C-alpha positions as protocol buffer text, in pm:
chain_id: "A"
residue {
  index: 1
  type: MET
  ca { x: -6 y: -1201 z: 1356 }
}
residue {
  index: 2
  type: MET
  ca { x: -310 y: -978 z: 1344 }
}
residue {
  index: 3
  type: ILE
  ca { x: -442 y: -793 z: 1039 }
}
residue {
  index: 4
  type: ARG
  ca { x: -666 y: -502 z: 1140 }
}
residue {
  index: 5
  type: PRO
  ca { x: -781 y: -159 z: 1028 }
}
residue {
  index: 6
  type: ILE
  ca { x: -547 y: 120 z: 1131 }
}
residue {
  index: 7
  type: GLU
  ca { x: -645 y: 344 z: 1421 }
}
residue {
  index: 8
  type: VAL
  ca { x: -550 y: 707 z: 1483 }
}
residue {
  index: 9
  type: ARG
  ca { x: -352 y: 596 z: 1788 }
}
residue {
  index: 10
  type: ASP
  ca { x: -123 y: 401 z: 1548 }
}
residue {
  index: 11
  type: ALA
  ca { x: 5 y: 723 z: 1386 }
}
residue {
  index: 12
  type: GLU
  ca { x: 351 y: 730 z: 1542 }
}
residue {
  index: 13
  type: HIS
  ca { x: 423 y: 360 z: 1486 }
}
residue {
  index: 14
  type: PHE
  ca { x: 275 y: 371 z: 1137 }
}
residue {
  index: 15
  type: LEU
  ca { x: 497 y: 665 z: 1046 }
}
residue {
  index: 16
  type: GLU
  ca { x: 803 y: 475 z: 1176 }
}
residue {
  index: 17
  type: LEU
  ca { x: 697 y: 172 z: 973 }
}
residue {
  index: 18
  type: CYS
  ca { x: 661 y: 377 z: 654 }
}
residue {
  index: 19
  type: LYS
  ca { x: 1003 y: 536 z: 703 }
}
residue {
  index: 20
  type: LYS
  ca { x: 1164 y: 192 z: 747 }
}
residue {
  index: 21
  type: ILE
  ca { x: 989 y: 55 z: 441 }
}
residue {
  index: 22
  type: ASP
  ca { x: 1097 y: 363 z: 240 }
}
residue {
  index: 23
  type: GLU
  ca { x: 1455 y: 245 z: 300 }
}
residue {
  index: 24
  type: SER
  ca { x: 1388 y: -51 z: 67 }
}
residue {
  index: 25
  type: GLY
  ca { x: 1428 y: 184 z: -228 }
}
residue {
  index: 26
  type: PHE
  ca { x: 1111 y: 48 z: -391 }
}
residue {
  index: 27
  type: MET
  ca { x: 859 y: 293 z: -249 }
}
residue {
  index: 28
  type: LEU
  ca { x: 763 y: 632 z: -393 }
}
residue {
  index: 29
  type: PHE
  ca { x: 949 y: 820 z: -119 }
}
residue {
  index: 30
  type: GLU
  ca { x: 1329 y: 814 z: -128 }
}
residue {
  index: 31
  type: PRO
  ca { x: 1493 y: 682 z: 189 }
}
residue {
  index: 32
  type: GLY
  ca { x: 1486 y: 970 z: 441 }
}
residue {
  index: 33
  type: GLU
  ca { x: 1262 y: 1189 z: 225 }
}
residue {
  index: 34
  type: ARG
  ca { x: 939 y: 1147 z: 422 }
}
residue {
  index: 35
  type: GLN
  ca { x: 903 y: 1456 z: 644 }
}
residue {
  index: 36
  type: THR
  ca { x: 556 y: 1385 z: 782 }
}
residue {
  index: 37
  type: THR
  ca { x: 504 y: 1468 z: 1150 }
}
residue {
  index: 38
  type: VAL
  ca { x: 311 y: 1244 z: 1388 }
}
residue {
  index: 39
  type: GLU
  ca { x: 39 y: 1511 z: 1401 }
}
residue {
  index: 40
  type: GLN
  ca { x: 14 y: 1519 z: 1020 }
}
residue {
  index: 41
  type: GLN
  ca { x: 4 y: 1139 z: 1012 }
}
residue {
  index: 42
  type: SER
  ca { x: -276 y: 1136 z: 1271 }
}
residue {
  index: 43
  type: LYS
  ca { x: -481 y: 1378 z: 1062 }
}
residue {
  index: 44
  type: SER
  ca { x: -414 y: 1176 z: 748 }
}
residue {
  index: 45
  type: ILE
  ca { x: -537 y: 859 z: 919 }
}
residue {
  index: 46
  type: GLU
  ca { x: -848 y: 1041 z: 1046 }
}
residue {
  index: 47
  type: ARG
  ca { x: -920 y: 1162 z: 693 }
}
residue {
  index: 48
  type: MET
  ca { x: -875 y: 814 z: 547 }
}
residue {
  index: 49
  type: LEU
  ca { x: -1105 y: 657 z: 806 }
}
residue {
  index: 50
  type: SER
  ca { x: -1374 y: 917 z: 737 }
}
residue {
  index: 51
  type: GLU
  ca { x: -1398 y: 814 z: 369 }
}
residue {
  index: 52
  type: PRO
  ca { x: -1613 y: 509 z: 286 }
}
residue {
  index: 53
  type: ASN
  ca { x: -1382 y: 382 z: 11 }
}
residue {
  index: 54
  type: LYS
  ca { x: -1043 y: 438 z: 173 }
}
residue {
  index: 55
  type: MET
  ca { x: -873 y: 219 z: 432 }
}
residue {
  index: 56
  type: ILE
  ca { x: -536 y: 119 z: 571 }
}
residue {
  index: 57
  type: PHE
  ca { x: -490 y: -229 z: 710 }
}
residue {
  index: 58
  type: VAL
  ca { x: -190 y: -299 z: 931 }
}
residue {
  index: 59
  type: ALA
  ca { x: -12 y: -621 z: 1017 }
}
residue {
  index: 60
  type: GLU
  ca { x: 75 y: -634 z: 1386 }
}
residue {
  index: 61
  type: THR
  ca { x: 280 y: -887 z: 1574 }
}
residue {
  index: 62
  type: GLU
  ca { x: 383 y: -860 z: 1940 }
}
residue {
  index: 63
  type: ASN
  ca { x: 251 y: -500 z: 1952 }
}
residue {
  index: 64
  type: LYS
  ca { x: 471 y: -402 z: 1656 }
}
residue {
  index: 65
  type: LEU
  ca { x: 350 y: -287 z: 1315 }
}
residue {
  index: 66
  type: VAL
  ca { x: 536 y: -486 z: 1050 }
}
residue {
  index: 67
  type: GLY
  ca { x: 334 y: -418 z: 735 }
}
residue {
  index: 68
  type: PHE
  ca { x: 46 y: -227 z: 583 }
}
residue {
  index: 69
  type: LEU
  ca { x: -184 y: -215 z: 285 }
}
residue {
  index: 70
  type: ALA
  ca { x: -358 y: 109 z: 193 }
}
residue {
  index: 71
  type: VAL
  ca { x: -664 y: 112 z: -33 }
}
residue {
  index: 72
  type: ILE
  ca { x: -733 y: 456 z: -178 }
}
residue {
  index: 73
  type: GLY
  ca { x: -1065 y: 474 z: -359 }
}
residue {
  index: 74
  type: GLY
  ca { x: -1163 y: 731 z: -619 }
}
residue {
  index: 75
  type: ASP
  ca { x: -1319 y: 1062 z: -518 }
}
residue {
  index: 76
  type: VAL
  ca { x: -1579 y: 1113 z: -792 }
}
residue {
  index: 77
  type: LYS
  ca { x: -1875 y: 905 z: -912 }
}
residue {
  index: 78
  type: ARG
  ca { x: -1692 y: 780 z: -1220 }
}
residue {
  index: 79
  type: ASN
  ca { x: -1405 y: 624 z: -1025 }
}
residue {
  index: 80
  type: GLN
  ca { x: -1547 y: 544 z: -680 }
}
residue {
  index: 81
  type: HIS
  ca { x: -1563 y: 176 z: -779 }
}
residue {
  index: 82
  type: SER
  ca { x: -1187 y: 177 z: -834 }
}
residue {
  index: 83
  type: ALA
  ca { x: -899 y: 204 z: -588 }
}
residue {
  index: 84
  type: ASN
  ca { x: -523 y: 213 z: -583 }
}
residue {
  index: 85
  type: VAL
  ca { x: -329 y: -10 z: -348 }
}
residue {
  index: 86
  type: VAL
  ca { x: -1 y: 58 z: -167 }
}
residue {
  index: 87
  type: LEU
  ca { x: 165 y: -227 z: 20 }
}
residue {
  index: 88
  type: GLY
  ca { x: 471 y: -243 z: 239 }
}
residue {
  index: 89
  type: VAL
  ca { x: 613 y: -513 z: 465 }
}
residue {
  index: 90
  type: LEU
  ca { x: 933 y: -484 z: 666 }
}
residue {
  index: 91
  type: GLU
  ca { x: 1212 y: -687 z: 507 }
}
residue {
  index: 92
  type: ASP
  ca { x: 1260 y: -910 z: 813 }
}
residue {
  index: 93
  type: TYR
  ca { x: 895 y: -1016 z: 788 }
}
residue {
  index: 94
  type: GLN
  ca { x: 875 y: -1078 z: 415 }
}
residue {
  index: 95
  type: GLY
  ca { x: 814 y: -1431 z: 290 }
}
residue {
  index: 96
  type: GLN
  ca { x: 586 y: -1515 z: 585 }
}
residue {
  index: 97
  type: GLY
  ca { x: 251 y: -1466 z: 409 }
}
residue {
  index: 98
  type: ILE
  ca { x: 186 y: -1121 z: 557 }
}
residue {
  index: 99
  type: ALA
  ca { x: 127 y: -956 z: 219 }
}
residue {
  index: 100
  type: THR
  ca { x: -114 y: -1235 z: 125 }
}
residue {
  index: 101
  type: LYS
  ca { x: -310 y: -1185 z: 448 }
}
residue {
  index: 102
  type: LEU
  ca { x: -319 y: -808 z: 393 }
}
residue {
  index: 103
  type: PHE
  ca { x: -441 y: -854 z: 36 }
}
residue {
  index: 104
  type: ASN
  ca { x: -709 y: -1101 z: 138 }
}
residue {
  index: 105
  type: LYS
  ca { x: -838 y: -865 z: 408 }
}
residue {
  index: 106
  type: ALA
  ca { x: -839 y: -578 z: 158 }
}
residue {
  index: 107
  type: PHE
  ca { x: -1022 y: -785 z: -107 }
}
residue {
  index: 108
  type: GLU
  ca { x: -1292 y: -878 z: 145 }
}
residue {
  index: 109
  type: TRP
  ca { x: -1330 y: -517 z: 264 }
}
residue {
  index: 110
  type: ALA
  ca { x: -1329 y: -373 z: -90 }
}
residue {
  index: 111
  type: LYS
  ca { x: -1615 y: -598 z: -197 }
}
residue {
  index: 112
  type: GLU
  ca { x: -1815 y: -492 z: 111 }
}
residue {
  index: 113
  type: VAL
  ca { x: -1782 y: -122 z: 24 }
}
residue {
  index: 114
  type: GLY
  ca { x: -1842 y: -160 z: -350 }
}
residue {
  index: 115
  type: ILE
  ca { x: -1489 y: -137 z: -485 }
}
residue {
  index: 116
  type: LEU
  ca { x: -1472 y: -354 z: -795 }
}
residue {
  index: 117
  type: ARG
  ca { x: -1125 y: -274 z: -931 }
}
residue {
  index: 118
  type: LEU
  ca { x: -788 y: -252 z: -758 }
}
residue {
  index: 119
  type: GLY
  ca { x: -478 y: -116 z: -922 }
}
residue {
  index: 120
  type: LEU
  ca { x: -117 y: -87 z: -817 }
}
residue {
  index: 121
  type: THR
  ca { x: 222 y: 2 z: -956 }
}
residue {
  index: 122
  type: VAL
  ca { x: 548 y: -189 z: -921 }
}
residue {
  index: 123
  type: MET
  ca { x: 887 y: -39 z: -990 }
}
residue {
  index: 124
  type: LYS
  ca { x: 1061 y: -235 z: -1264 }
}
residue {
  index: 125
  type: GLY
  ca { x: 1326 y: -445 z: -1093 }
}
residue {
  index: 126
  type: ASN
  ca { x: 1117 y: -508 z: -782 }
}
residue {
  index: 127
  type: ASP
  ca { x: 1076 y: -877 z: -861 }
}
residue {
  index: 128
  type: LYS
  ca { x: 924 y: -965 z: -522 }
}
residue {
  index: 129
  type: ALA
  ca { x: 641 y: -718 z: -576 }
}
residue {
  index: 130
  type: PHE
  ca { x: 587 y: -829 z: -933 }
}
residue {
  index: 131
  type: ASN
  ca { x: 473 y: -1158 z: -776 }
}
residue {
  index: 132
  type: TYR
  ca { x: 148 y: -980 z: -685 }
}
residue {
  index: 133
  type: ARG
  ca { x: 27 y: -1167 z: -992 }
}
residue {
  index: 134
  type: LYS
  ca { x: -18 y: -1473 z: -767 }
}
residue {
  index: 135
  type: MET
  ca { x: -287 y: -1269 z: -589 }
}
residue {
  index: 136
  type: GLY
  ca { x: -475 y: -1232 z: -917 }
}
residue {
  index: 137
  type: PHE
  ca { x: -327 y: -905 z: -1039 }
}
residue {
  index: 138
  type: VAL
  ca { x: -281 y: -877 z: -1415 }
}
residue {
  index: 139
  type: LEU
  ca { x: -19 y: -673 z: -1598 }
}
residue {
  index: 140
  type: GLU
  ca { x: -195 y: -377 z: -1756 }
}
residue {
  index: 141
  type: GLY
  ca { x: 103 y: -194 z: -1898 }
}
residue {
  index: 142
  type: GLU
  ca { x: 435 y: -27 z: -1842 }
}
residue {
  index: 143
  type: ARG
  ca { x: 486 y: 342 z: -1779 }
}
residue {
  index: 144
  type: VAL
  ca { x: 818 y: 444 z: -1927 }
}
residue {
  index: 145
  type: GLN
  ca { x: 1056 y: 670 z: -1732 }
}
residue {
  index: 146
  type: SER
  ca { x: 787 y: 741 z: -1474 }
}
residue {
  index: 147
  type: LEU
  ca { x: 1034 y: 761 z: -1186 }
}
residue {
  index: 148
  type: ARG
  ca { x: 1386 y: 885 z: -1135 }
}
residue {
  index: 149
  type: VAL
  ca { x: 1586 y: 683 z: -882 }
}
residue {
  index: 150
  type: ASN
  ca { x: 1942 y: 781 z: -800 }
}
residue {
  index: 151
  type: GLY
  ca { x: 1952 y: 991 z: -1115 }
}
residue {
  index: 152
  type: GLU
  ca { x: 1841 y: 703 z: -1338 }
}
residue {
  index: 153
  type: PHE
  ca { x: 1501 y: 672 z: -1504 }
}
residue {
  index: 154
  type: VAL
  ca { x: 1298 y: 371 z: -1395 }
}
residue {
  index: 155
  type: ASN
  ca { x: 982 y: 228 z: -1551 }
}
residue {
  index: 156
  type: GLU
  ca { x: 678 y: 116 z: -1354 }
}
residue {
  index: 157
  type: TYR
  ca { x: 450 y: -177 z: -1422 }
}
residue {
  index: 158
  type: TYR
  ca { x: 78 y: -114 z: -1382 }
}
residue {
  index: 159
  type: LEU
  ca { x: -126 y: -407 z: -1254 }
}
residue {
  index: 160
  type: TYR
  ca { x: -496 y: -446 z: -1180 }
}
residue {
  index: 161
  type: LYS
  ca { x: -740 y: -694 z: -1031 }
}
residue {
  index: 162
  type: LEU
  ca { x: -1116 y: -705 z: -1085 }
}
residue {
  index: 163
  type: LEU
  ca { x: -1306 y: -823 z: -779 }
}
C-alpha cells in the first residue's frame, strides 16, 4: 500500500475511483451523477497541484487506486490557514487502515504548508465516517436538511481538527 500525491497521469483511474465511491451513497454526488470527462479531471488535478494549499493524496495497491483524500485550502488571506477534507475508500478496502494512513499523510503535509485547521462533513447515518473522531476530529455542529437523498432530507455533521 502506497500513499502518494496524485499525478495528472492518474486522471482516468482517479475518475473511475470517484465514480465507484459515489455508489456508496454517502458522497456529495449521487451514484451515476458525476459527468466529469477524463480531460476535465486532468485539468482539475493540474489546477489543484498548482495551488500551494490544495492536494489530493491517493492510496495505491498493485497499481490500483483504492482511496483518496483531498485537502482543499481557502482562497483568500482570511481562510488560507483552513482547509476542507474529502475522503473516500473503496468498500472492499475499508477497515484496513487506509483512511488512517491518508489522514496522517494529509496532517503532515498540511502542517508543512501552513494549514492549521481541517474541516469535513459527514452525512448523518454514515457511522463509519463519524469515526473520524478517532483521528482527532471534533463535532462542531449539525447542519439541518442540508442534503436531499432519494427525496428525503438528510442532516450533515460538521467536524474539525486543529493541527
